[in-house]
mmCIF file of the N, C-alpha and C atoms, coordinates in Angstrom:
data_MODEL
# 
_entry.id   MODEL 
# 
loop_
_atom_site.group_PDB 
_atom_site.id 
_atom_site.type_symbol 
_atom_site.label_atom_id 
_atom_site.label_alt_id 
_atom_site.label_comp_id 
_atom_site.label_asym_id 
_atom_site.label_entity_id 
_atom_site.label_seq_id 
_atom_site.pdbx_PDB_ins_code 
_atom_site.Cartn_x 
_atom_site.Cartn_y 
_atom_site.Cartn_z 
_atom_site.occupancy 
_atom_site.B_iso_or_equiv 
_atom_site.pdbx_formal_charge 
_atom_site.auth_seq_id 
_atom_site.auth_comp_id 
_atom_site.auth_asym_id 
_atom_site.auth_atom_id 
_atom_site.pdbx_PDB_model_num 
ATOM 1   N N  . UNK A 1 1  ? 8.938   -8.587  28.259  1.00 0.00 ? 1  UNK A N  1 
ATOM 2   C CA . UNK A 1 1  ? 7.911   -7.872  27.524  1.00 0.00 ? 1  UNK A CA 1 
ATOM 3   C C  . UNK A 1 1  ? 8.079   -8.143  26.029  1.00 0.00 ? 1  UNK A C  1 
ATOM 4   N N  . UNK A 1 2  ? 6.980   -8.410  25.333  1.00 0.00 ? 2  UNK A N  1 
ATOM 5   C CA . UNK A 1 2  ? 7.052   -8.688  23.898  1.00 0.00 ? 2  UNK A CA 1 
ATOM 6   C C  . UNK A 1 2  ? 7.203   -7.398  23.107  1.00 0.00 ? 2  UNK A C  1 
ATOM 7   N N  . UNK A 1 3  ? 8.006   -7.491  22.088  1.00 0.00 ? 3  UNK A N  1 
ATOM 8   C CA . UNK A 1 3  ? 8.213   -6.368  21.191  1.00 0.00 ? 3  UNK A CA 1 
ATOM 9   C C  . UNK A 1 3  ? 6.983   -6.219  20.287  1.00 0.00 ? 3  UNK A C  1 
ATOM 10  N N  . UNK A 1 4  ? 6.489   -4.995  20.168  1.00 0.00 ? 4  UNK A N  1 
ATOM 11  C CA . UNK A 1 4  ? 5.333   -4.742  19.306  1.00 0.00 ? 4  UNK A CA 1 
ATOM 12  C C  . UNK A 1 4  ? 5.804   -4.707  17.859  1.00 0.00 ? 4  UNK A C  1 
ATOM 13  N N  . UNK A 1 5  ? 5.578   -5.781  17.112  1.00 0.00 ? 5  UNK A N  1 
ATOM 14  C CA . UNK A 1 5  ? 6.041   -5.874  15.741  1.00 0.00 ? 5  UNK A CA 1 
ATOM 15  C C  . UNK A 1 5  ? 4.969   -5.400  14.775  1.00 0.00 ? 5  UNK A C  1 
ATOM 16  N N  . UNK A 1 6  ? 5.440   -4.714  13.743  1.00 0.00 ? 6  UNK A N  1 
ATOM 17  C CA . UNK A 1 6  ? 4.545   -4.242  12.699  1.00 0.00 ? 6  UNK A CA 1 
ATOM 18  C C  . UNK A 1 6  ? 4.280   -5.382  11.726  1.00 0.00 ? 6  UNK A C  1 
ATOM 19  N N  . UNK A 1 7  ? 3.050   -5.481  11.245  1.00 0.00 ? 7  UNK A N  1 
ATOM 20  C CA . UNK A 1 7  ? 2.719   -6.537  10.286  1.00 0.00 ? 7  UNK A CA 1 
ATOM 21  C C  . UNK A 1 7  ? 3.466   -6.293  8.971   1.00 0.00 ? 7  UNK A C  1 
ATOM 22  N N  . UNK A 1 8  ? 3.600   -7.352  8.192   1.00 0.00 ? 8  UNK A N  1 
ATOM 23  C CA . UNK A 1 8  ? 4.248   -7.240  6.875   1.00 0.00 ? 8  UNK A CA 1 
ATOM 24  C C  . UNK A 1 8  ? 3.506   -6.220  6.015   1.00 0.00 ? 8  UNK A C  1 
ATOM 25  N N  . UNK A 1 9  ? 2.177   -6.238  6.087   1.00 0.00 ? 9  UNK A N  1 
ATOM 26  C CA . UNK A 1 9  ? 1.360   -5.293  5.327   1.00 0.00 ? 9  UNK A CA 1 
ATOM 27  C C  . UNK A 1 9  ? 1.695   -3.850  5.716   1.00 0.00 ? 9  UNK A C  1 
ATOM 28  N N  . UNK A 1 10 ? 1.741   -3.578  7.022   1.00 0.00 ? 10 UNK A N  1 
ATOM 29  C CA . UNK A 1 10 ? 2.046   -2.223  7.479   1.00 0.00 ? 10 UNK A CA 1 
ATOM 30  C C  . UNK A 1 10 ? 3.466   -1.804  7.112   1.00 0.00 ? 10 UNK A C  1 
ATOM 31  N N  . UNK A 1 11 ? 4.420   -2.734  7.192   1.00 0.00 ? 11 UNK A N  1 
ATOM 32  C CA . UNK A 1 11 ? 5.795   -2.418  6.799   1.00 0.00 ? 11 UNK A CA 1 
ATOM 33  C C  . UNK A 1 11 ? 5.854   -2.011  5.324   1.00 0.00 ? 11 UNK A C  1 
ATOM 34  N N  . UNK A 1 12 ? 5.195   -2.795  4.482   1.00 0.00 ? 12 UNK A N  1 
ATOM 35  C CA . UNK A 1 12 ? 5.191   -2.522  3.043   1.00 0.00 ? 12 UNK A CA 1 
ATOM 36  C C  . UNK A 1 12 ? 4.519   -1.185  2.754   1.00 0.00 ? 12 UNK A C  1 
ATOM 37  N N  . UNK A 1 13 ? 3.322   -0.979  3.303   1.00 0.00 ? 13 UNK A N  1 
ATOM 38  C CA . UNK A 1 13 ? 2.591   0.258   3.047   1.00 0.00 ? 13 UNK A CA 1 
ATOM 39  C C  . UNK A 1 13 ? 3.335   1.478   3.588   1.00 0.00 ? 13 UNK A C  1 
ATOM 40  N N  . UNK A 1 14 ? 3.941   1.347   4.757   1.00 0.00 ? 14 UNK A N  1 
ATOM 41  C CA . UNK A 1 14 ? 4.723   2.453   5.311   1.00 0.00 ? 14 UNK A CA 1 
ATOM 42  C C  . UNK A 1 14 ? 5.915   2.792   4.430   1.00 0.00 ? 14 UNK A C  1 
ATOM 43  N N  . UNK A 1 15 ? 6.582   1.767   3.928   1.00 0.00 ? 15 UNK A N  1 
ATOM 44  C CA . UNK A 1 15 ? 7.765   2.004   3.085   1.00 0.00 ? 15 UNK A CA 1 
ATOM 45  C C  . UNK A 1 15 ? 7.400   2.753   1.811   1.00 0.00 ? 15 UNK A C  1 
ATOM 46  N N  . UNK A 1 16 ? 6.380   2.274   1.097   1.00 0.00 ? 16 UNK A N  1 
ATOM 47  C CA . UNK A 1 16 ? 6.022   2.938   -0.163  1.00 0.00 ? 16 UNK A CA 1 
ATOM 48  C C  . UNK A 1 16 ? 5.431   4.330   0.090   1.00 0.00 ? 16 UNK A C  1 
ATOM 49  N N  . UNK A 1 17 ? 4.753   4.511   1.214   1.00 0.00 ? 17 UNK A N  1 
ATOM 50  C CA . UNK A 1 17 ? 4.209   5.833   1.565   1.00 0.00 ? 17 UNK A CA 1 
ATOM 51  C C  . UNK A 1 17 ? 5.337   6.795   1.895   1.00 0.00 ? 17 UNK A C  1 
ATOM 52  N N  . UNK A 1 18 ? 6.206   6.383   2.796   1.00 0.00 ? 18 UNK A N  1 
ATOM 53  C CA . UNK A 1 18 ? 7.302   7.237   3.260   1.00 0.00 ? 18 UNK A CA 1 
ATOM 54  C C  . UNK A 1 18 ? 8.255   7.628   2.131   1.00 0.00 ? 18 UNK A C  1 
ATOM 55  N N  . UNK A 1 19 ? 8.589   6.651   1.266   1.00 0.00 ? 19 UNK A N  1 
ATOM 56  C CA . UNK A 1 19 ? 9.547   6.906   0.184   1.00 0.00 ? 19 UNK A CA 1 
ATOM 57  C C  . UNK A 1 19 ? 8.885   7.403   -1.100  1.00 0.00 ? 19 UNK A C  1 
ATOM 58  N N  . UNK A 1 20 ? 7.566   7.621   -1.039  1.00 0.00 ? 20 UNK A N  1 
ATOM 59  C CA . UNK A 1 20 ? 6.791   8.123   -2.190  1.00 0.00 ? 20 UNK A CA 1 
ATOM 60  C C  . UNK A 1 20 ? 7.009   7.277   -3.450  1.00 0.00 ? 20 UNK A C  1 
ATOM 61  N N  . UNK A 1 21 ? 6.962   5.963   -3.259  1.00 0.00 ? 21 UNK A N  1 
ATOM 62  C CA . UNK A 1 21 ? 7.127   5.019   -4.363  1.00 0.00 ? 21 UNK A CA 1 
ATOM 63  C C  . UNK A 1 21 ? 5.772   4.785   -5.010  1.00 0.00 ? 21 UNK A C  1 
ATOM 64  N N  . UNK A 1 22 ? 5.719   4.952   -6.329  1.00 0.00 ? 22 UNK A N  1 
ATOM 65  C CA . UNK A 1 22 ? 4.468   4.694   -7.056  1.00 0.00 ? 22 UNK A CA 1 
ATOM 66  C C  . UNK A 1 22 ? 4.133   3.207   -6.987  1.00 0.00 ? 22 UNK A C  1 
ATOM 67  N N  . UNK A 1 23 ? 2.846   2.932   -6.885  1.00 0.00 ? 23 UNK A N  1 
ATOM 68  C CA . UNK A 1 23 ? 2.386   1.549   -6.806  1.00 0.00 ? 23 UNK A CA 1 
ATOM 69  C C  . UNK A 1 23 ? 1.281   1.314   -7.831  1.00 0.00 ? 23 UNK A C  1 
ATOM 70  N N  . UNK A 1 24 ? 1.111   0.054   -8.182  1.00 0.00 ? 24 UNK A N  1 
ATOM 71  C CA . UNK A 1 24 ? -0.028  -0.389  -8.978  1.00 0.00 ? 24 UNK A CA 1 
ATOM 72  C C  . UNK A 1 24 ? -0.903  -1.209  -8.040  1.00 0.00 ? 24 UNK A C  1 
ATOM 73  N N  . UNK A 1 25 ? -2.157  -0.832  -7.939  1.00 0.00 ? 25 UNK A N  1 
ATOM 74  C CA . UNK A 1 25 ? -3.118  -1.520  -7.073  1.00 0.00 ? 25 UNK A CA 1 
ATOM 75  C C  . UNK A 1 25 ? -4.107  -2.243  -7.972  1.00 0.00 ? 25 UNK A C  1 
ATOM 76  N N  . UNK A 1 26 ? -4.161  -3.563  -7.847  1.00 0.00 ? 26 UNK A N  1 
ATOM 77  C CA . UNK A 1 26 ? -5.133  -4.333  -8.624  1.00 0.00 ? 26 UNK A CA 1 
ATOM 78  C C  . UNK A 1 26 ? -6.272  -4.730  -7.705  1.00 0.00 ? 26 UNK A C  1 
ATOM 79  N N  . UNK A 1 27 ? -7.470  -4.395  -8.119  1.00 0.00 ? 27 UNK A N  1 
ATOM 80  C CA . UNK A 1 27 ? -8.653  -4.715  -7.326  1.00 0.00 ? 27 UNK A CA 1 
ATOM 81  C C  . UNK A 1 27 ? -9.150  -6.117  -7.666  1.00 0.00 ? 27 UNK A C  1 
ATOM 82  N N  . UNK A 1 28 ? -9.985  -6.670  -6.805  1.00 0.00 ? 28 UNK A N  1 
ATOM 83  C CA . UNK A 1 28 ? -10.513 -8.014  -7.045  1.00 0.00 ? 28 UNK A CA 1 
ATOM 84  C C  . UNK A 1 28 ? -11.380 -8.059  -8.302  1.00 0.00 ? 28 UNK A C  1 
ATOM 85  N N  . UNK A 1 29 ? -11.850 -6.916  -8.758  1.00 0.00 ? 29 UNK A N  1 
ATOM 86  C CA . UNK A 1 29 ? -12.650 -6.841  -9.983  1.00 0.00 ? 29 UNK A CA 1 
ATOM 87  C C  . UNK A 1 29 ? -11.779 -6.832  -11.237 1.00 0.00 ? 29 UNK A C  1 
ATOM 88  N N  . UNK A 1 30 ? -10.447 -6.729  -11.050 1.00 0.00 ? 30 UNK A N  1 
ATOM 89  C CA . UNK A 1 30 ? -9.536  -6.678  -12.186 1.00 0.00 ? 30 UNK A CA 1 
ATOM 90  C C  . UNK A 1 30 ? -9.120  -5.265  -12.573 1.00 0.00 ? 30 UNK A C  1 
ATOM 91  N N  . UNK A 1 31 ? -9.765  -4.260  -12.013 1.00 0.00 ? 31 UNK A N  1 
ATOM 92  C CA . UNK A 1 31 ? -9.412  -2.865  -12.298 1.00 0.00 ? 31 UNK A CA 1 
ATOM 93  C C  . UNK A 1 31 ? -8.042  -2.565  -11.691 1.00 0.00 ? 31 UNK A C  1 
ATOM 94  N N  . UNK A 1 32 ? -7.195  -1.856  -12.454 1.00 0.00 ? 32 UNK A N  1 
ATOM 95  C CA . UNK A 1 32 ? -5.874  -1.470  -11.969 1.00 0.00 ? 32 UNK A CA 1 
ATOM 96  C C  . UNK A 1 32 ? -5.827  0.030   -11.744 1.00 0.00 ? 32 UNK A C  1 
ATOM 97  N N  . UNK A 1 33 ? -5.320  0.423   -10.586 1.00 0.00 ? 33 UNK A N  1 
ATOM 98  C CA . UNK A 1 33 ? -5.139  1.821   -10.231 1.00 0.00 ? 33 UNK A CA 1 
ATOM 99  C C  . UNK A 1 33 ? -3.647  2.061   -10.020 1.00 0.00 ? 33 UNK A C  1 
ATOM 100 N N  . UNK A 1 34 ? -3.186  3.274   -10.300 1.00 0.00 ? 34 UNK A N  1 
ATOM 101 C CA . UNK A 1 34 ? -1.780  3.603   -10.083 1.00 0.00 ? 34 UNK A CA 1 
ATOM 102 C C  . UNK A 1 34 ? -1.677  4.928   -9.357  1.00 0.00 ? 34 UNK A C  1 
ATOM 103 N N  . UNK A 1 35 ? -0.648  5.040   -8.536  1.00 0.00 ? 35 UNK A N  1 
ATOM 104 C CA . UNK A 1 35 ? -0.410  6.291   -7.832  1.00 0.00 ? 35 UNK A CA 1 
ATOM 105 C C  . UNK A 1 35 ? 0.488   6.077   -6.633  1.00 0.00 ? 35 UNK A C  1 
ATOM 106 N N  . UNK A 1 36 ? 0.466   7.056   -5.724  1.00 0.00 ? 36 UNK A N  1 
ATOM 107 C CA . UNK A 1 36 ? 1.234   6.978   -4.477  1.00 0.00 ? 36 UNK A CA 1 
ATOM 108 C C  . UNK A 1 36 ? 0.265   6.827   -3.314  1.00 0.00 ? 36 UNK A C  1 
ATOM 109 N N  . UNK A 1 37 ? 0.614   5.968   -2.385  1.00 0.00 ? 37 UNK A N  1 
ATOM 110 C CA . UNK A 1 37 ? -0.191  5.822   -1.173  1.00 0.00 ? 37 UNK A CA 1 
ATOM 111 C C  . UNK A 1 37 ? 0.202   6.956   -0.239  1.00 0.00 ? 37 UNK A C  1 
ATOM 112 N N  . UNK A 1 38 ? -0.759  7.792   0.116   1.00 0.00 ? 38 UNK A N  1 
ATOM 113 C CA . UNK A 1 38 ? -0.461  8.931   0.983   1.00 0.00 ? 38 UNK A CA 1 
ATOM 114 C C  . UNK A 1 38 ? -0.903  8.690   2.419   1.00 0.00 ? 38 UNK A C  1 
ATOM 115 N N  . UNK A 1 39 ? -1.799  7.725   2.622   1.00 0.00 ? 39 UNK A N  1 
ATOM 116 C CA . UNK A 1 39 ? -2.268  7.418   3.968   1.00 0.00 ? 39 UNK A CA 1 
ATOM 117 C C  . UNK A 1 39 ? -2.977  6.069   3.945   1.00 0.00 ? 39 UNK A C  1 
ATOM 118 N N  . UNK A 1 40 ? -3.019  5.415   5.112   1.00 0.00 ? 40 UNK A N  1 
ATOM 119 C CA . UNK A 1 40 ? -3.768  4.159   5.224   1.00 0.00 ? 40 UNK A CA 1 
ATOM 120 C C  . UNK A 1 40 ? -4.115  3.892   6.671   1.00 0.00 ? 40 UNK A C  1 
ATOM 121 N N  . UNK A 1 41 ? -5.115  3.064   6.861   1.00 0.00 ? 41 UNK A N  1 
ATOM 122 C CA . UNK A 1 41 ? -5.487  2.582   8.186   1.00 0.00 ? 41 UNK A CA 1 
ATOM 123 C C  . UNK A 1 41 ? -5.810  1.097   8.073   1.00 0.00 ? 41 UNK A C  1 
ATOM 124 N N  . UNK A 1 42 ? -6.503  0.545   9.044   1.00 0.00 ? 42 UNK A N  1 
ATOM 125 C CA . UNK A 1 42 ? -6.800  -0.891  9.028   1.00 0.00 ? 42 UNK A CA 1 
ATOM 126 C C  . UNK A 1 42 ? -7.749  -1.302  7.906   1.00 0.00 ? 42 UNK A C  1 
ATOM 127 N N  . UNK A 1 43 ? -8.523  -0.368  7.387   1.00 0.00 ? 43 UNK A N  1 
ATOM 128 C CA . UNK A 1 43 ? -9.585  -0.726  6.442   1.00 0.00 ? 43 UNK A CA 1 
ATOM 129 C C  . UNK A 1 43 ? -9.453  -0.127  5.047   1.00 0.00 ? 43 UNK A C  1 
ATOM 130 N N  . UNK A 1 44 ? -8.673  0.923   4.895   1.00 0.00 ? 44 UNK A N  1 
ATOM 131 C CA . UNK A 1 44 ? -8.633  1.615   3.608   1.00 0.00 ? 44 UNK A CA 1 
ATOM 132 C C  . UNK A 1 44 ? -7.298  2.317   3.407   1.00 0.00 ? 44 UNK A C  1 
ATOM 133 N N  . UNK A 1 45 ? -7.098  2.806   2.180   1.00 0.00 ? 45 UNK A N  1 
ATOM 134 C CA . UNK A 1 45 ? -5.926  3.619   1.889   1.00 0.00 ? 45 UNK A CA 1 
ATOM 135 C C  . UNK A 1 45 ? -6.321  4.738   0.944   1.00 0.00 ? 45 UNK A C  1 
ATOM 136 N N  . UNK A 1 46 ? -5.542  5.814   0.974   1.00 0.00 ? 46 UNK A N  1 
ATOM 137 C CA . UNK A 1 46 ? -5.725  6.930   0.053   1.00 0.00 ? 46 UNK A CA 1 
ATOM 138 C C  . UNK A 1 46 ? -4.651  6.808   -1.013  1.00 0.00 ? 46 UNK A C  1 
ATOM 139 N N  . UNK A 1 47 ? -5.074  6.705   -2.259  1.00 0.00 ? 47 UNK A N  1 
ATOM 140 C CA . UNK A 1 47 ? -4.164  6.583   -3.392  1.00 0.00 ? 47 UNK A CA 1 
ATOM 141 C C  . UNK A 1 47 ? -4.230  7.883   -4.184  1.00 0.00 ? 47 UNK A C  1 
ATOM 142 N N  . UNK A 1 48 ? -3.072  8.537   -4.338  1.00 0.00 ? 48 UNK A N  1 
ATOM 143 C CA . UNK A 1 48 ? -3.007  9.782   -5.102  1.00 0.00 ? 48 UNK A CA 1 
ATOM 144 C C  . UNK A 1 48 ? -2.451  9.478   -6.478  1.00 0.00 ? 48 UNK A C  1 
ATOM 145 N N  . UNK A 1 49 ? -3.291  9.626   -7.483  1.00 0.00 ? 49 UNK A N  1 
ATOM 146 C CA . UNK A 1 49 ? -2.902  9.437   -8.877  1.00 0.00 ? 49 UNK A CA 1 
ATOM 147 C C  . UNK A 1 49 ? -3.447  10.620  -9.641  1.00 0.00 ? 49 UNK A C  1 
ATOM 148 N N  . UNK A 1 50 ? -4.460  10.377  -10.416 1.00 0.00 ? 50 UNK A N  1 
ATOM 149 C CA . UNK A 1 50 ? -5.190  11.471  -11.049 1.00 0.00 ? 50 UNK A CA 1 
ATOM 150 C C  . UNK A 1 50 ? -6.290  11.869  -10.076 1.00 0.00 ? 50 UNK A C  1 
ATOM 151 N N  . UNK A 1 51 ? -5.913  12.612  -9.049  1.00 0.00 ? 51 UNK A N  1 
ATOM 152 C CA . UNK A 1 51 ? -6.813  12.926  -7.943  1.00 0.00 ? 51 UNK A CA 1 
ATOM 153 C C  . UNK A 1 51 ? -6.610  11.909  -6.835  1.00 0.00 ? 51 UNK A C  1 
ATOM 154 N N  . UNK A 1 52 ? -7.276  12.094  -5.720  1.00 0.00 ? 52 UNK A N  1 
ATOM 155 C CA . UNK A 1 52 ? -7.179  11.174  -4.581  1.00 0.00 ? 52 UNK A CA 1 
ATOM 156 C C  . UNK A 1 52 ? -8.342  10.192  -4.622  1.00 0.00 ? 52 UNK A C  1 
ATOM 157 N N  . UNK A 1 53 ? -8.030  8.928   -4.302  1.00 0.00 ? 53 UNK A N  1 
ATOM 158 C CA . UNK A 1 53 ? -9.061  7.895   -4.251  1.00 0.00 ? 53 UNK A CA 1 
ATOM 159 C C  . UNK A 1 53 ? -8.978  7.172   -2.921  1.00 0.00 ? 53 UNK A C  1 
ATOM 160 N N  . UNK A 1 54 ? -10.129 6.967   -2.295  1.00 0.00 ? 54 UNK A N  1 
ATOM 161 C CA . UNK A 1 54 ? -10.224 6.137   -1.106  1.00 0.00 ? 54 UNK A CA 1 
ATOM 162 C C  . UNK A 1 54 ? -10.500 4.721   -1.584  1.00 0.00 ? 54 UNK A C  1 
ATOM 163 N N  . UNK A 1 55 ? -9.596  3.793   -1.257  1.00 0.00 ? 55 UNK A N  1 
ATOM 164 C CA . UNK A 1 55 ? -9.729  2.406   -1.707  1.00 0.00 ? 55 UNK A CA 1 
ATOM 165 C C  . UNK A 1 55 ? -9.854  1.527   -0.465  1.00 0.00 ? 55 UNK A C  1 
ATOM 166 N N  . UNK A 1 56 ? -10.907 0.736   -0.408  1.00 0.00 ? 56 UNK A N  1 
ATOM 167 C CA . UNK A 1 56 ? -11.095 -0.178  0.717   1.00 0.00 ? 56 UNK A CA 1 
ATOM 168 C C  . UNK A 1 56 ? -10.209 -1.401  0.537   1.00 0.00 ? 56 UNK A C  1 
ATOM 169 N N  . UNK A 1 57 ? -9.500  -1.785  1.582   1.00 0.00 ? 57 UNK A N  1 
ATOM 170 C CA . UNK A 1 57 ? -8.553  -2.903  1.501   1.00 0.00 ? 57 UNK A CA 1 
ATOM 171 C C  . UNK A 1 57 ? -9.228  -4.213  1.108   1.00 0.00 ? 57 UNK A C  1 
ATOM 172 N N  . UNK A 1 58 ? -10.475 -4.420  1.502   1.00 0.00 ? 58 UNK A N  1 
ATOM 173 C CA . UNK A 1 58 ? -11.130 -5.690  1.155   1.00 0.00 ? 58 UNK A CA 1 
ATOM 174 C C  . UNK A 1 58 ? -11.353 -5.809  -0.353  1.00 0.00 ? 58 UNK A C  1 
ATOM 175 N N  . UNK A 1 59 ? -11.239 -4.695  -1.082  1.00 0.00 ? 59 UNK A N  1 
ATOM 176 C CA . UNK A 1 59 ? -11.416 -4.713  -2.534  1.00 0.00 ? 59 UNK A CA 1 
ATOM 177 C C  . UNK A 1 59 ? -10.096 -4.905  -3.283  1.00 0.00 ? 59 UNK A C  1 
ATOM 178 N N  . UNK A 1 60 ? -8.972  -4.953  -2.545  1.00 0.00 ? 60 UNK A N  1 
ATOM 179 C CA . UNK A 1 60 ? -7.650  -5.045  -3.176  1.00 0.00 ? 60 UNK A CA 1 
ATOM 180 C C  . UNK A 1 60 ? -7.195  -6.496  -3.279  1.00 0.00 ? 60 UNK A C  1 
ATOM 181 N N  . UNK A 1 61 ? -6.698  -6.845  -4.460  1.00 0.00 ? 61 UNK A N  1 
ATOM 182 C CA . UNK A 1 61 ? -6.110  -8.157  -4.679  1.00 0.00 ? 61 UNK A CA 1 
ATOM 183 C C  . UNK A 1 61 ? -4.594  -8.093  -4.488  1.00 0.00 ? 61 UNK A C  1 
ATOM 184 N N  . UNK A 1 62 ? -3.943  -7.119  -5.154  1.00 0.00 ? 62 UNK A N  1 
ATOM 185 C CA . UNK A 1 62 ? -2.483  -7.025  -5.154  1.00 0.00 ? 62 UNK A CA 1 
ATOM 186 C C  . UNK A 1 62 ? -2.034  -5.571  -5.174  1.00 0.00 ? 62 UNK A C  1 
ATOM 187 N N  . UNK A 1 63 ? -0.936  -5.289  -4.463  1.00 0.00 ? 63 UNK A N  1 
ATOM 188 C CA . UNK A 1 63 ? -0.281  -3.987  -4.566  1.00 0.00 ? 63 UNK A CA 1 
ATOM 189 C C  . UNK A 1 63 ? 1.158   -4.251  -4.981  1.00 0.00 ? 63 UNK A C  1 
ATOM 190 N N  . UNK A 1 64 ? 1.579   -3.654  -6.096  1.00 0.00 ? 64 UNK A N  1 
ATOM 191 C CA . UNK A 1 64 ? 2.946   -3.842  -6.607  1.00 0.00 ? 64 UNK A CA 1 
ATOM 192 C C  . UNK A 1 64 ? 3.693   -2.521  -6.551  1.00 0.00 ? 64 UNK A C  1 
ATOM 193 N N  . UNK A 1 65 ? 4.891   -2.551  -5.965  1.00 0.00 ? 65 UNK A N  1 
ATOM 194 C CA . UNK A 1 65 ? 5.730   -1.353  -5.904  1.00 0.00 ? 65 UNK A CA 1 
ATOM 195 C C  . UNK A 1 65 ? 6.375   -1.123  -7.265  1.00 0.00 ? 65 UNK A C  1 
ATOM 196 N N  . UNK A 1 66 ? 6.572   0.151   -7.595  1.00 0.00 ? 66 UNK A N  1 
ATOM 197 C CA . UNK A 1 66 ? 7.161   0.517   -8.873  1.00 0.00 ? 66 UNK A CA 1 
ATOM 198 C C  . UNK A 1 66 ? 8.645   0.269   -8.958  1.00 0.00 ? 66 UNK A C  1 
ATOM 199 N N  . UNK A 1 67 ? 9.265   -0.086  -7.826  1.00 0.00 ? 67 UNK A N  1 
ATOM 200 C CA . UNK A 1 67 ? 10.683  -0.438  -7.828  1.00 0.00 ? 67 UNK A CA 1 
ATOM 201 C C  . UNK A 1 67 ? 10.930  -1.454  -6.731  1.00 0.00 ? 67 UNK A C  1 
ATOM 202 N N  . UNK A 1 68 ? 12.080  -2.107  -6.808  1.00 0.00 ? 68 UNK A N  1 
ATOM 203 C CA . UNK A 1 68 ? 12.415  -3.131  -5.822  1.00 0.00 ? 68 UNK A CA 1 
ATOM 204 C C  . UNK A 1 68 ? 12.635  -2.485  -4.456  1.00 0.00 ? 68 UNK A C  1 
ATOM 205 N N  . UNK A 1 69 ? 12.053  -3.092  -3.425  1.00 0.00 ? 69 UNK A N  1 
ATOM 206 C CA . UNK A 1 69 ? 12.223  -2.599  -2.062  1.00 0.00 ? 69 UNK A CA 1 
ATOM 207 C C  . UNK A 1 69 ? 13.306  -3.398  -1.373  1.00 0.00 ? 69 UNK A C  1 
ATOM 208 N N  . UNK A 1 70 ? 14.054  -2.727  -0.517  1.00 0.00 ? 70 UNK A N  1 
ATOM 209 C CA . UNK A 1 70 ? 14.992  -3.454  0.328   1.00 0.00 ? 70 UNK A CA 1 
ATOM 210 C C  . UNK A 1 70 ? 14.177  -4.379  1.219   1.00 0.00 ? 70 UNK A C  1 
ATOM 211 N N  . UNK A 1 71 ? 14.793  -5.408  1.727   1.00 0.00 ? 71 UNK A N  1 
ATOM 212 C CA . UNK A 1 71 ? 14.047  -6.420  2.493   1.00 0.00 ? 71 UNK A CA 1 
ATOM 213 C C  . UNK A 1 71 ? 13.291  -5.798  3.661   1.00 0.00 ? 71 UNK A C  1 
ATOM 214 N N  . UNK A 1 72 ? 12.118  -6.331  3.912   1.00 0.00 ? 72 UNK A N  1 
ATOM 215 C CA . UNK A 1 72 ? 11.301  -5.918  5.038   1.00 0.00 ? 72 UNK A CA 1 
ATOM 216 C C  . UNK A 1 72 ? 11.607  -6.848  6.201   1.00 0.00 ? 72 UNK A C  1 
ATOM 217 N N  . UNK A 1 73 ? 11.463  -6.346  7.431   1.00 0.00 ? 73 UNK A N  1 
ATOM 218 C CA . UNK A 1 73 ? 11.722  -7.182  8.602   1.00 0.00 ? 73 UNK A CA 1 
ATOM 219 C C  . UNK A 1 73 ? 10.694  -8.289  8.695   1.00 0.00 ? 73 UNK A C  1 
ATOM 220 N N  . UNK A 1 74 ? 11.140  -9.466  9.090   1.00 0.00 ? 74 UNK A N  1 
ATOM 221 C CA . UNK A 1 74 ? 10.235  -10.613 9.234   1.00 0.00 ? 74 UNK A CA 1 
ATOM 222 C C  . UNK A 1 74 ? 9.737   -10.715 10.644  1.00 0.00 ? 74 UNK A C  1 
# 
């Protein structure tokens, strides 16, 4: 039986959500948002900064963690 592996994206998002690590989210338009990811699904995430924002993943270019993360499983 194959092991159900989590995608790199889900591992990263789970880590920053669980550990309440602040992130910088850069959108494809160049706008930068900052806050903590409190929830996510296949299509969007909730970013808590100055209020809560629903951000669609297709609009995201880059997510940067505010601190170095221990290695994620490959």
